VOBA-1610 file (N, C-alpha, C; in pm, whole numbers, padded with zeros to 5 digits, always signed):
BEGIN
Met+14917+14743+07055Met+14794+14725+06967Met+14755+14573+07014Ser+14600+14559+07005Ser+14516+14457+07027Ser+14528+14375+06874Leu+14495+14252+06935Leu+14518+14134+06851Leu+14383+14033+06864Asn+14286+14012+06749Asn+14198+13934+06785Asn+14141+13890+06689Phe+14140+13755+06688Phe+14061+13673+06572Phe+14017+13537+06575Arg+13941+13492+06504Arg+13870+13367+06534Arg+13910+13254+06431Phe+13902+13134+06477Phe+13935+13031+06384Phe+13888+12884+06427Ala+13891+12772+06353Ala+13846+12665+06371Ala+13905+12551+06345Ile+13912+12443+06400Ile+14022+12318+06390Ile+13913+12188+06354Ala+13942+12120+06252Ala+13871+11991+06224Ala+13973+11890+06210Ser+13991+11793+06257Ser+14118+11721+06247Ser+14068+11551+06188Asp+14162+11474+06138Asp+14142+11336+06101Asp+14031+11311+06063Leu+14008+11391+05922Leu+13873+11375+05877Leu+13873+11254+05806His+13978+11163+05764His+13976+11050+05702His+13875+11006+05571Val+13886+11128+05488Val+13762+11146+05390Val+13788+11009+05280Ala+13682+10945+05266Ala+13664+10820+05196Ala+13543+10811+05108Leu+13582+10868+04999Leu+13469+10849+04910Leu+13421+10673+04893Pro+13265+10650+04876Pro+13221+10540+04920Pro+13297+10397+04830His+13374+10439+04729His+13437+10308+04652His+13559+10269+04745Thr+13594+10374+04806Thr+13757+10373+04870Thr+13759+10295+04996Ile+13620+10288+05047Ile+13617+10247+05183Ile+13654+10071+05211Trp+13724+10029+05302Trp+13731+09913+05297Trp+13711+09856+05465Asp+13650+09757+05486Asp+13612+09710+05606Asp+13723+09599+05679His+13700+09647+05800His+13774+09549+05906His+13718+09516+06046Pro+13690+09449+06098Pro+13592+09441+06199Pro+13640+09471+06338Ser+13763+09536+06343Ser+13799+09618+06462Ser+13798+09754+06458Arg+13798+09800+06322Arg+13828+09917+06316Arg+13769+10026+06399Phe+13803+10147+06456Phe+13723+10251+06523Phe+13690+10343+06462His+13723+10362+06338His+13709+10456+06230His+13557+10438+06152Leu+13470+10532+06170Leu+13353+10498+06108Leu+13327+10590+06001Val+13431+10554+05881Val+13461+10607+05770Val+13357+10644+05688Glu+13248+10588+05707Glu+13111+10597+05631Glu+13068+10704+05628Val+13111+10806+05766Val+13015+10918+05786Val+13134+11040+05761Ser+13247+11005+05699Ser+13379+11093+05679Ser+13304+11202+05606Ile+13255+11208+05491Ile+13202+11325+05381Ile+13119+11387+05433Pro+12994+11317+05502Pro+12868+11422+05545Pro+12905+11473+05664Ala+12988+11406+05765Ala+13020+11475+05884Ala+13089+11607+05849Phe+13195+11607+05764Phe+13271+11721+05744Phe+13178+11811+05670Asp+13098+11757+05584Asp+12981+11869+05522Asp+12943+11949+05660Ser+12859+11851+05724Ser+12775+11942+05836Ser+12891+12018+05900Val+13010+11998+05941Val+13084+12103+05995Val+13113+12237+05909Leu+13131+12208+05781Leu+13158+12318+05679Leu+13041+12429+05669Glu+12933+12342+05678Glu+12774+12400+05693Glu+12776+12500+05819His+12814+12454+05929His+12829+12552+06034His+12914+12661+06011Leu+13025+12613+05997Leu+13154+12694+05978Leu+13135+12846+05906Thr+13076+12787+05790Thr+13053+12899+05683Thr+12967+12994+05744Gln+12874+12977+05828Gln+12806+13069+05896Gln+12860+13152+06006Leu+12983+13149+06027Leu+13057+13203+06112Leu+13149+13317+06065Asp+13192+13428+06124Asp+13262+13490+06072Asp+13429+13447+06107Leu+13467+13353+06041Leu+13586+13299+06071Leu+13728+13359+05997Asp+13818+13357+06043Asp+13950+13407+05965Asp+14016+13302+05903Phe+14024+13208+05955Phe+14071+13060+05895Phe+14055+12916+05973Leu+14067+12814+05889Leu+14024+12712+05925Leu+14185+12589+05912Leu+14192+12515+06040Leu+14342+12437+06027Leu+14282+12292+06018Leu+14354+12204+05961Leu+14352+12080+05952Leu+14477+11992+05978Pro+14473+11960+06074Pro+14612+11890+06115Pro+14636+11753+06109Gly+14592+11704+05982Gly+14639+11591+05935Gly+14553+11468+05916Asp+14569+11345+05867Asp+14468+11248+05838Asp+14334+11330+05751Leu+14413+11350+05638Leu+14287+11412+05537Leu+14205+11314+05478Thr+14270+11217+05462Thr+14233+11112+05353Thr+14232+10969+05467Gln+14149+10865+05404Gln+14199+10736+05492Gln+14283+10665+05463His+14319+10661+05326His+14481+10589+05299His+14541+10637+05206Gly+14541+10793+05198Gly+14633+10848+05090Gly+14597+10836+04945Glu+14455+10797+04913Glu+14405+10769+04806Glu+14383+10895+04736Pro+14459+10880+04602Pro+14445+11023+04476Pro+14285+11066+04469Glu+14211+10990+04488Glu+14092+11043+04433Glu+14013+11125+04562Asn+14069+11063+04711Asn+14028+11141+04797Asn+14097+11275+04837His+14207+11318+04794His+14305+11408+04802His+14218+11512+04716Thr+14166+11457+04573Thr+14155+11530+04492Thr+14006+11607+04539Trp+13904+11494+04575Trp+13760+11562+04609Trp+13796+11652+04767Leu+13885+11649+04838Leu+13903+11725+04936Leu+13966+11877+04916Gln+14048+11854+04827Gln+14113+11982+04771Gln+14009+12067+04710Glu+13917+12017+04627Glu+13777+12077+04541Glu+13707+12127+04638Arg+13679+12036+04766Arg+13581+12090+04835Arg+13641+12234+04939Leu+13737+12222+04969Leu+13825+12340+05047Leu+13816+12474+04961Ala+13851+12445+04839Ala+13830+12565+04743Ala+13716+12624+04727Lys+13593+12588+04771Lys+13485+12648+04767Lys+13456+12733+04888Leu+13538+12710+05013Leu+13513+12785+05128Leu+13525+12901+05130Pro+13452+12985+05212Pro+13493+13145+05193Pro+13599+13227+05290Phe+13662+13108+05350Phe+13753+13168+05448Phe+13918+13076+05398Pro+14047+13115+05432Pro+14162+13021+05389Pro+14167+12919+05485Thr+14203+12787+05423Thr+14223+12678+05504Thr+14357+12640+05484Tyr+14410+12571+05614Tyr+14551+12542+05611Tyr+14545+12389+05657Val+14648+12314+05568Val+14661+12158+05590Val+14778+12116+05629Ile+14841+11978+05668Ile+14939+11928+05678Ile+14900+11764+05659Pro+15037+11710+05637Pro+14973+11550+05622Pro+14962+11472+05732Gly+14911+11401+05755Gly+14893+11282+05836Gly+14947+11156+05797Asn+15005+11079+05907Asn+15033+10943+05818Asn+14946+10862+05744His+14790+10894+05756His+14721+10848+05687His+14734+10889+05544Asp+14776+11025+05533Asp+14788+11065+05394Asp+14916+11003+05331Val+15000+11016+05375Val+15107+10963+05322Val+15174+10846+05349Pro+15104+10721+05353Pro+15146+10588+05421Pro+15268+10520+05348Val+15301+10573+05219Val+15411+10489+05149Val+15486+10594+05112Leu+15629+10554+05077Leu+15708+10652+05013Leu+15715+10688+04879Asn+15674+10561+04808Asn+15654+10554+04642Asn+15503+10532+04598Ala+15435+10580+04545Ala+15292+10586+04498Ala+15287+10436+04486Asn+15178+10369+04523Asn+15118+10259+04472Asn+14984+10241+04443Glu+14942+10126+04417Glu+14778+10108+04362Glu+14668+10201+04421Gln+14707+10206+04558Gln+14618+10275+04662Gln+14654+10415+04696Ser+14780+10461+04692Ser+14812+10586+04745Ser+14903+10687+04687Ile+14903+10803+04699Ile+15002+10897+04659Ile+15130+10859+04693Ala+15245+10922+04644Ala+15394+10920+04667Ala+15381+11017+04803Phe+15476+10972+04862Phe+15491+11079+04992Phe+15545+11223+04948Lys+15638+11223+04861Lys+15660+11373+04816Lys+15559+11452+04743Asp+15461+11354+04691Asp+15345+11419+04596Asp+15231+11505+04679Phe+15234+11507+04838Phe+15133+11557+04889Phe+15137+11711+04862Pro+15219+11802+04873Pro+15195+11916+04866Pro+15120+11951+04710Gln+15146+11859+04621Gln+15118+11900+04472Gln+14923+11910+04492Phe+14918+11848+04565Phe+14725+11866+04591Phe+14673+11962+04680Tyr+14792+12038+04755Tyr+14742+12173+04821Tyr+14785+12278+04814Arg+14835+12311+04697Arg+14921+12431+04682Arg+14823+12550+04718Lys+14706+12540+04708Lys+14616+12668+04765Lys+14563+12670+04889Phe+14639+12584+04976Phe+14602+12563+05149Phe+14740+12516+05198Gly+14835+12601+05160Gly+14974+12625+05240Gly+15091+12597+05180Tyr+15072+12496+05052Tyr+15181+12476+05007Tyr+15232+12508+04866Glu+15256+12678+04882Glu+15281+12735+04746Glu+15416+12687+04713Asn+15521+12625+04825Asn+15637+12578+04751Asn+15614+12418+04785Thr+15607+12337+04670Thr+15557+12196+04667Thr+15671+12127+04675Glu+15822+12196+04674Glu+15926+12104+04703Glu+15929+12029+04845Gln+15840+12072+04940Gln+15882+12025+05081Gln+15741+11993+05105Leu+15745+11926+05233Leu+15604+11916+05307Leu+15593+11988+05440Tyr+15644+12074+05440Tyr+15635+12193+05547Tyr+15623+12316+05497Tyr+15583+12430+05560Tyr+15589+12570+05523Tyr+15566+12668+05645Thr+15564+12797+05606Thr+15506+12925+05708Thr+15456+12979+05600Cys+15324+13041+05678Cys+15281+13151+05627Cys+15215+13283+05704Glu+15202+13365+05629Glu+15149+13467+05750Glu+14964+13447+05744Leu+14948+13436+05841Leu+14784+13428+05849Leu+14702+13560+05869Leu+14759+13649+05940Leu+14705+13764+05945Leu+14818+13859+06006Pro+14809+13980+05994Pro+14899+14073+06060Pro+14968+14016+06180Asn+15110+14021+06185Asn+15138+13958+06311Asn+15105+13809+06380Val+15048+13772+06278Val+15017+13606+06332Val+15076+13516+06208Arg+15131+13415+06237Arg+15225+13330+06175Arg+15217+13198+06196Leu+15153+13111+06094Leu+15158+12960+06098Leu+15277+12888+06041Ile+15335+12784+06163Ile+15417+12730+06096Ile+15361+12566+06096Ala+15376+12502+05987Ala+15304+12369+05953Ala+15411+12294+05919Leu+15415+12174+06017Leu+15525+12096+06010Leu+15466+11930+05969Asn+15582+11899+05900Asn+15545+11738+05859Asn+15630+11674+05953Ser+15522+11576+06010Ser+15574+11466+06127Ser+15602+11323+06056Asn+15580+11316+05941Asn+15567+11201+05885Asn+15720+11169+05827Asn+15753+11035+05841Asn+15905+11030+05795Asn+15900+10873+05772Phe+16029+10817+05693Phe+16028+10679+05668Phe+16189+10618+05727Asp+16191+10547+05796Asp+16330+10479+05830Asp+16409+10443+05755Asp+16518+10357+05756Asp+16610+10315+05665Asp+16542+10156+05605Glu+16445+10116+05677Glu+16359+09999+05661Glu+16237+10044+05549Gly+16187+10158+05544Gly+16079+10195+05492Gly+15964+10209+05564Lys+16011+10197+05720Lys+15883+10178+05814Lys+15865+10356+05816Gln+15727+10375+05837Gln+15680+10486+05847Gln+15685+10536+06017Ile+15752+10653+06024Ile+15780+10701+06198Ile+15720+10860+06193Gly+15671+10867+06315Gly+15638+10994+06359Gly+15806+11083+06388Arg+15839+11167+06314Arg+15964+11233+06351Arg+16007+11359+06284Leu+16058+11494+06331Leu+16099+11584+06260Leu+16243+11577+06204Asp+16275+11587+06089Asp+16426+11546+06051Asp+16500+11676+06054Asp+16629+11665+06071Asp+16722+11762+06087Asp+16692+11870+06004Thr+16692+11850+05873Thr+16666+11978+05782Thr+16548+12050+05837Gln+16435+11996+05869Gln+16318+12074+05893Gln+16351+12148+06020Leu+16398+12082+06152Leu+16452+12166+06274Leu+16532+12247+06247Ser+16630+12260+06145Ser+16718+12375+06098Ser+16622+12478+06055Trp+16536+12446+05956Trp+16419+12533+05897Trp+16346+12623+06003Leu+16288+12513+06100Leu+16231+12591+06196Leu+16300+12684+06292Glu+16412+12651+06315Glu+16487+12733+06382Glu+16514+12895+06302Lys+16543+12887+06188Lys+16563+12999+06098Lys+16427+13084+06097Ile+16308+13007+06064Ile+16206+13067+06081Ile+16166+13165+06191Leu+16182+13083+06301Leu+16146+13149+06449Leu+16238+13269+06493Ser+16359+13255+06444Ser+16437+13350+06458Ser+16425+13470+06412Ala+16347+13484+06271Ala+16322+13582+06195Ala+16183+13667+06204Ala+16133+13595+06329Ala+15967+13614+06334Ala+15948+13724+06450Asn+16021+13776+06473Asn+16021+13931+06579Asn+15907+13906+06691Asp+15818+14005+06694Asp+15719+13996+06763Asp+15608+13914+06708Glu+15660+13835+06608Glu+15467+13790+06560Glu+15432+13631+06664Leu+15307+13645+06654Leu+15218+13543+06746Leu+15254+13424+06663Ile+15310+13287+06696Ile+15342+13185+06629Ile+15220+13072+06683Leu+15157+13054+06559Leu+15071+12887+06595Leu+15148+12775+06515Val+15156+12665+06590Val+15239+12548+06509Val+15147+12445+06506Met+15132+12411+06377Met+15015+12268+06358Met+15116+12146+06301Val+15106+12057+06393Val+15193+11912+06323Val+15081+11788+06398His+15110+11670+06315His+15009+11565+06330His+15012+11494+06439His+15161+11484+06471His+15168+11399+06612His+15183+11481+06710Asn+15162+11421+06849Asn+15166+11492+06943Asn+15277+11531+07019Val+15314+11632+07078Val+15412+11683+07109Val+15435+11672+07244Val+15318+11709+07319Val+15316+11683+07472Val+15227+11556+07502Glu+15255+11489+07627Glu+15172+11374+07642Glu+15060+11374+07672His+14933+11334+07611His+14819+11328+07653His+14736+11229+07737Leu+14823+11114+07723Leu+14800+11007+07808Leu+14894+10956+07908Pro+14909+10901+08013Pro+15000+10862+08111Pro+15097+10792+08029Asn+15241+10816+08053Asn+15353+10748+08014Asn+15347+10733+07842Gln+15292+10851+07798Gln+15231+10823+07631Gln+15370+10802+07568Ala+15466+10861+07600Ala+15633+10855+07521Ala+15673+10714+07530Arg+15624+10633+07598Arg+15728+10531+07676Arg+15614+10400+07656His+15506+10419+07632His+15385+10326+07634His+15403+10242+07497Pro+15405+10113+07500Pro+15421+10024+07378Pro+15283+10044+07298Met+15210+10117+07306Met+15083+10119+07230Met+15051+10272+07209Ala+15102+10367+07302Ala+15061+10498+07266Ala+15185+10576+07207Asn+15302+10523+07230Asn+15396+10601+07179Asn+15415+10611+07031Arg+15363+10555+06955Arg+15329+10600+06813Arg+15279+10719+06766Tyr+15205+10747+06854Tyr+15131+10875+06840Tyr+15196+11001+06881Met+15289+10986+06928Met+15392+11085+06989Met+15538+11098+06872Leu+15548+11227+06849Leu+15657+11270+06776Leu+15784+11197+06845Asn+15871+11128+06800Asn+15977+11053+06872Asn+16060+11141+06916Asn+16084+11267+06845Asn+16203+11361+06896Asn+16123+11486+06969Ala+15999+11457+07027Ala+15924+11548+07067Ala+16021+11663+07173Pro+16097+11596+07239Pro+16152+11694+07345Pro+16290+11768+07272Glu+16299+11757+07160Glu+16390+11851+07089Glu+16319+11970+07020Leu+16185+11924+06969Leu+16101+12025+06938Leu+16054+12118+07067Leu+16016+12087+07140Leu+15973+12149+07253Leu+16088+12235+07303Gln+16206+12195+07289Gln+16297+12295+07353Gln+16334+12431+07253Ile+16314+12384+07153Ile+16319+12497+07027Ile+16184+12586+07069Leu+16101+12525+07067Leu+15967+12606+07066Leu+15987+12695+07217Arg+16008+12634+07307Arg+16050+12710+07447Arg+16136+12837+07424Arg+16240+12781+07358Arg+16338+12908+07326Arg+16321+13045+07278Tyr+16194+12996+07185Tyr+16143+13135+07100Tyr+16026+13156+07155Asn+15958+13133+07277Asn+15854+13125+07346Asn+15713+13105+07270Val+15712+12991+07207Val+15593+12950+07114Val+15505+12881+07212Gln+15409+12920+07241Gln+15328+12827+07357Gln+15178+12748+07291Leu+15145+12765+07162Leu+15031+12700+07095Leu+15071+12621+06972Val+15033+12481+07025Val+15056+12370+06921Val+14933+12282+06898Phe+14900+12274+06795Phe+14784+12202+06748Phe+14793+12069+06653Thr+14757+11975+06746Thr+14781+11840+06682Thr+14652+11755+06675Gly+14692+11632+06618Gly+14585+11536+06558Gly+14635+11415+06604His+14593+11300+06516His+14661+11145+06540His+14588+11073+06635Leu+14555+11121+06742Leu+14536+11037+06871Leu+14381+11002+06869His+14280+11082+06790His+14145+11079+06778His+14068+11122+06929Ile+14144+11192+07012Ile+14082+11223+07128Ile+14068+11364+07125Gln+13968+11407+07232Gln+13971+11555+07287Gln+14086+11588+07417Asp+14192+11658+07408Asp+14250+11683+07525Asp+14368+11770+07482Ile+14342+11879+07594Ile+14468+11971+07600Ile+14560+11941+07713Ala+14671+11952+07675Ala+14800+11898+07744Ala+14902+12018+07769Tyr+14978+12044+07889Tyr+15065+12139+07894Tyr+15183+12097+07972Asn+15287+12177+07896Asn+15420+12100+07967Asn+15513+12230+07941Asn+15545+12293+08060Asn+15662+12401+08059Asn+15641+12489+07969Asn+15515+12567+07983Asn+15485+12658+07905Asn+15450+12637+07739Val+15432+12507+07721Val+15338+12480+07578Val+15248+12425+07619Tyr+15131+12471+07517Tyr+15007+12376+07507Tyr+15008+12308+07415Asp+14975+12161+07409Asp+14940+12097+07288Asp+14775+12068+07259Ile+14724+12112+07201Ile+14609+12115+07181Ile+14531+11999+07079Thr+14508+11909+07160Thr+14479+11791+07014Thr+14331+11768+07002Thr+14271+11761+06878Thr+14143+11750+06844Thr+14128+11628+06782Gly+13989+11555+06840Gly+13959+11414+06796Gly+13930+11435+06656Ser+13902+11292+06598Ser+13871+11277+06483Ser+13721+11275+06414Leu+13694+11341+06321Leu+13546+11369+06260Leu+13496+11212+06232Val+13568+11107+06234Val+13504+10967+06175Val+13498+10870+06325Ser+13552+10951+06441Ser+13565+10857+06530Ser+13457+10952+06641Tyr+13388+10866+06731Tyr+13327+10914+06866Tyr+13432+11018+06947Pro+13381+11151+06972Pro+13246+11206+06943Pro+13247+11309+06815His+13315+11251+06718His+13306+11357+06598His+13311+11523+06635Pro+13406+11511+06686Pro+13431+11673+06751Pro+13508+11778+06650Tyr+13508+11900+06655Tyr+13579+12013+06619Tyr+13538+12103+06723Arg+13657+12197+06677Arg+13668+12321+06794Arg+13670+12467+06718Leu+13591+12555+06795Leu+13624+12701+06770Leu+13703+12763+06876Leu+13781+12839+06816Leu+13883+12907+06911Leu+13871+13075+06898Glu+13921+13130+06999Glu+13897+13280+06970Glu+14047+13325+07060Tyr+14118+13432+06987Tyr+14228+13440+07049Tyr+14199+13641+07051Ser+14227+13647+07220Ser+14210+13803+07188Ser+14352+13848+07272Gln+14340+13980+07268Gln+14430+14058+07337Gln+14423+14204+07357Asp+14402+14242+07462Asp+14346+14355+07506Asp+14484+14479+07503Lys+14442+14587+07517Lys+14533+14706+07521Lys+14614+14701+07616His+14584+14632+07696His+14716+14621+07857His+14780+14509+07810Gly+14784+14427+07707Gly+14860+14299+07654Gly+14826+14204+07722Arg+14715+14189+07775Arg+14625+14071+07802Arg+14610+13959+07720Ile+14621+13847+07743Ile+14621+13762+07612Ile+14539+13649+07684Lys+14416+13598+07580Lys+14352+13454+07607Lys+14299+13378+07484Leu+14317+13242+07497Leu+14275+13188+07404Leu+14142+13126+07434Gln+14042+13155+07375Gln+13913+13089+07436Gln+13868+12948+07324Ile+13867+12850+07399Ile+13839+12750+07325Ile+13699+12665+07342Ser+13607+12635+07244Ser+13462+12567+07259Ser+13498+12453+07181Ser+13392+12345+07201Ser+13412+12207+07103Ser+13279+12207+07072Arg+13247+12148+06935Arg+13112+12114+06901Arg+13118+11956+06865Lys+12997+11925+06838Lys+13011+11771+06764Lys+12915+11755+06691Val+12946+11661+06580Val+12824+11614+06495Val+12752+11521+06523Glu+12649+11562+06554Glu+12505+11504+06599Glu+12456+11399+06492Ser+12428+11451+06398Ser+12325+11347+06287Ser+12387+11390+06143Val+12402+11251+06056Val+12425+11274+05927Val+12304+11156+05842Thr+12324+11183+05733Thr+12252+11048+05648Thr+12267+10942+05679Asn+12171+10835+05700Asn+12196+10720+05779Asn+12227+10681+05903Phe+12265+10811+05985Phe+12308+10783+06110Phe+12243+10899+06184Pro+12112+10901+06209Pro+12051+10992+06274Pro+12076+11037+06414Asn+12113+10922+06489Asn+12172+10965+06610Asn+12293+10932+06624Leu+12411+11007+06565Leu+12520+10956+06532Leu+12601+10930+06674Gln+12567+11040+06774Gln+12650+11004+06896Gln+12640+10857+06955Gln+12509+10807+06962Gln+12481+10704+06996Gln+12535+10578+06928Ser+12491+10576+06827Ser+12554+10472+06725Ser+12679+10490+06720Ser+12764+10576+06724Ser+12927+10570+06697Ser+12970+10511+06828Arg+12916+10571+06962Arg+12980+10529+07075Arg+12973+10389+07085Gln+12823+10321+07019Gln+12815+10173+07053Gln+12913+10075+06961Trp+12949+10175+06837Trp+13065+10095+06730Trp+13183+10097+06779Met+13214+10214+06851Met+13328+10184+06937Met+13358+10082+07051Ser+13246+10101+07126Ser+13239+10010+07244Ser+13264+09864+07191Asp+13164+09815+07080Asp+13163+09692+07043Asp+13295+09651+06986Arg+13378+09735+06965Arg+13513+09678+06883Arg+13626+09716+07000Ser+13610+09736+07106Ser+13700+09760+07189Ser+13774+09654+07254Ser+13716+09506+07263Ser+13768+09431+07313Ser+13905+09381+07291Gln+13955+09379+07174Gln+14098+09351+07123Gln+14194+09445+07182Phe+14149+09581+07183Phe+14248+09677+07217Phe+14262+09696+07352Ile+14127+09660+07412Ile+14146+09660+07602Ile+14236+09544+07631Val+14202+09421+07576Val+14293+09313+07608Val+14468+09316+07568Lys+14459+09398+07475Lys+14622+09434+07472Lys+14669+09521+07558Leu+14575+09627+07568Leu+14637+09738+07667Leu+14639+09650+07817Leu+14571+09558+07852Leu+14586+09505+07990Leu+14713+09411+07983Thr+14736+09354+07889Thr+14842+09235+07905Thr+15004+09317+07861Leu+15019+09429+07814Leu+15112+09525+07791Leu+15178+09584+07957Pro+15286+09606+07960Pro+15332+09717+08071Pro+15243+09833+08054Pro+15240+09866+08222Pro+15288+09818+08335Pro+15205+09713+08414Leu+15071+09684+08340Leu+15000+09591+08381Leu+15045+09445+08388Asn+15062+09418+08272Asn+15137+09280+08225Asn+15036+09169+08303Leu+14903+09156+08252Leu+14778+09098+08306Leu+14817+08971+08214Thr+14774+08853+08268Thr+14771+08718+08169Thr+14642+08751+08062Pro+14649+08688+07949Pro+14563+08696+07836Pro+14430+08652+07903Glu+14436+08579+07987Glu+14299+08499+08060Glu+14247+08614+08159Lys+14319+08655+08235Lys+14283+08780+08328Lys+14242+08887+08241Ala+14308+08944+08135Ala+14267+09031+08029Ala+14123+09016+08000Glu+14108+08892+07932Glu+13997+08876+07910Glu+13886+08870+08002Glu+13893+08835+08090Glu+13786+08842+08211Glu+13754+08995+08244Leu+13852+09087+08255Leu+13828+09223+08282Leu+13759+09298+08164Ala+13820+09257+08036Ala+13785+09369+07930Ala+13629+09404+07914Pro+13545+09315+07935Pro+13391+09411+07932Pro+13377+09498+08049Thr+13440+09520+08137Thr+13427+09577+08221Thr+13482+09743+08161Leu+13587+09715+08078Leu+13633+09848+08046Leu+13599+09875+07908Arg+13474+09825+07848Arg+13446+09842+07711Arg+13421+09995+07657Asp+13388+10087+07751Asp+13363+10195+07733Asp+13463+10309+07769Phe+13580+10264+07799Phe+13709+10325+07843Phe+13726+10423+07716Trp+13793+10369+07610Trp+13822+10451+07525Trp+13732+10565+07451Ala+13599+10512+07421Ala+13506+10609+07382Ala+13506+10730+07515Asn+13498+10691+07640Asn+13520+10823+07732Asn+13670+10900+07717Ile+13760+10822+07693Ile+13881+10893+07693Ile+13858+11025+07546Ala+13825+10957+07450Ala+13803+11024+07321Ala+13715+11172+07342Ala+13615+11122+07440Ala+13529+11267+07446Ala+13572+11373+07521Gly+13702+11363+07587Gly+13749+11470+07677Gly+13703+11430+07805Asp+13757+11497+07895Asp+13731+11553+08026Asp+13685+11419+08110Ala+13730+11317+08102Ala+13663+11194+08178Ala+13687+11155+08302Leu+13602+11137+08377Leu+13681+11039+08521Leu+13624+10917+08515Phe+13730+10859+08558Phe+13708+10684+08597Phe+13722+10638+08742Glu+13617+10559+08764Glu+13590+10482+08881Glu+13559+10320+08854Tyr+13624+10249+08872Tyr+13605+10108+08843Tyr+13631+10019+08977Pro+13538+10058+09082Pro+13568+09953+09190Pro+13569+09816+09181Glu+13507+09748+09068Glu+13493+09609+09072Glu+13627+09553+09027Leu+13732+09648+08954Leu+13860+09582+08926Leu+13948+09573+09036Pro+14055+09479+09031Pro+14124+09470+09120Pro+14228+09621+09147Glu+14281+09616+09261Glu+14336+09756+09273Glu+14442+09808+09234Lys+14544+09726+09182Lys+14617+09766+09057Lys+14564+09833+08980Val+14473+09740+08902Val+14427+09796+08778Val+14339+09889+08789Arg+14280+09911+08869Arg+14172+10009+08916Arg+14257+10143+08914His+14350+10160+08993His+14449+10275+09030His+14518+10315+08864His+14543+10234+08801His+14606+10252+08657His+14512+10323+08587Phe+14382+10291+08563Phe+14298+10343+08469Phe+14234+10481+08531Glu+14238+10477+08667Glu+14201+10637+08742Glu+14309+10753+08701Lys+14438+10697+08639Lys+14512+10788+08602Lys+14494+10838+08467Tyr+14388+10808+08394Tyr+14374+10822+08255Tyr+14267+10967+08273Gly+14210+10979+08385Gly+14085+11069+08414Gly+14139+11219+08428Ala+14036+11328+08409Ala+14059+11460+08440Ala+14115+11481+08566Ile+14222+11446+08610Ile+14284+11513+08726Ile+14397+11543+08709Thr+14454+11656+08805Thr+14564+11700+08823Thr+14681+11619+08904Pro+14770+11652+08893Pro+14878+11591+08988Pro+14850+11583+09145Asp+14820+11679+09158Asp+14749+11747+09306Asp+14621+11684+09335Gly+14550+11633+09246Gly+14437+11558+09283Gly+14302+11600+09266Asp+14295+11744+09177Asp+14210+11801+09156Asp+14138+11796+08990Phe+14008+11797+09023Phe+13934+11802+08883Phe+13973+11904+08773Ser+14034+11886+08650Ser+14071+11959+08552Ser+13980+11978+08429Phe+13874+12011+08426Phe+13799+11989+08330Phe+13803+12094+08181Ile+13909+12080+08090Ile+13946+12181+08016Ile+13951+12127+07860Asp+13929+12005+07860Asp+13966+11930+07707Asp+13863+12001+07601Asn+13753+12010+07627Asn+13628+12057+07543Asn+13610+12226+07523His+13609+12259+07686His+13591+12410+07683His+13680+12470+07785Ala+13773+12574+07736Ala+13866+12633+07839Ala+13894+12777+07780Thr+13937+12865+07872Thr+13999+12980+07829Thr+14140+12960+07898Leu+14231+12959+07814Leu+14382+12952+07843Leu+14422+13113+07846Leu+14488+13156+07974Leu+14538+13259+07989Leu+14699+13256+07954Leu+14746+13330+07835Leu+14879+13331+07807Leu+14975+13433+07817
//
């Protein structure tokens, strides 16, 4: 039997009604465009013959109840089903405060978007005949109340139970935190590790046991497709960060059992007050990159002095914008050799030294 369907992914929407926006001089998020950018995406998607839409977390800027309410009302108007999970911004506190909803209350806002059981923050559902979504919650709190990216033991046991009963269904997994490394040494890097699930190896072991190949993540705000031992982690950039991307995906299986996933990416080019969003957003990110770059240079493995980091930072002002866009190549001949080689590792190059431009447009043979 052949299997063919089409879906879309938009991630890290950071929906912020105007009165909920707060400013910070170094923030990368251009949250002023959150609602018009998402509306632009939906205007395009509603013209397509989509089977469903996935939103892998950070639906709101800071978990504000009014932003959650706005979003669930907007999603209810769509002609195709939509499925969501929480990101760290959606449930930033265990107990509700003057700004954010309580951790446990997230499902109450999204009963029509996956959470038929509002007693837990993860779920599974049949998307189509023989196609199952497993939507995981990667947000937890340690004993000191600090938010961490982790799947608890109860959820992992539940996952094993669901997978063991899935038989021959195609499984799609959606989780906010990254499962496979998208950046060099991401799981151990002092800046990048917070974007990884801190028990990713345990999850990957379960997924491989049941031959689950496709995981859809967000959180990192970059366009990247990472692969590790039969598992693809397809992470999608943020709609409020350059280059404001979203993805269209087509899964097909022919009568001979040959399977492929075709991935294409689009960008929001213009919204009200930002007629050239790509240019102005890239400028916004680069202008705010100095503090980020200096910190990156002074931390391991480079360990430069603050003075040297400040000297080199201007050369790297576009570094993160290029990473976010995906399929980047880096050549910095003016940098010291050690630093130059370090940043070249972030480029779209395989361990064998070949170019690998798959982050935005790719056909995966499964």
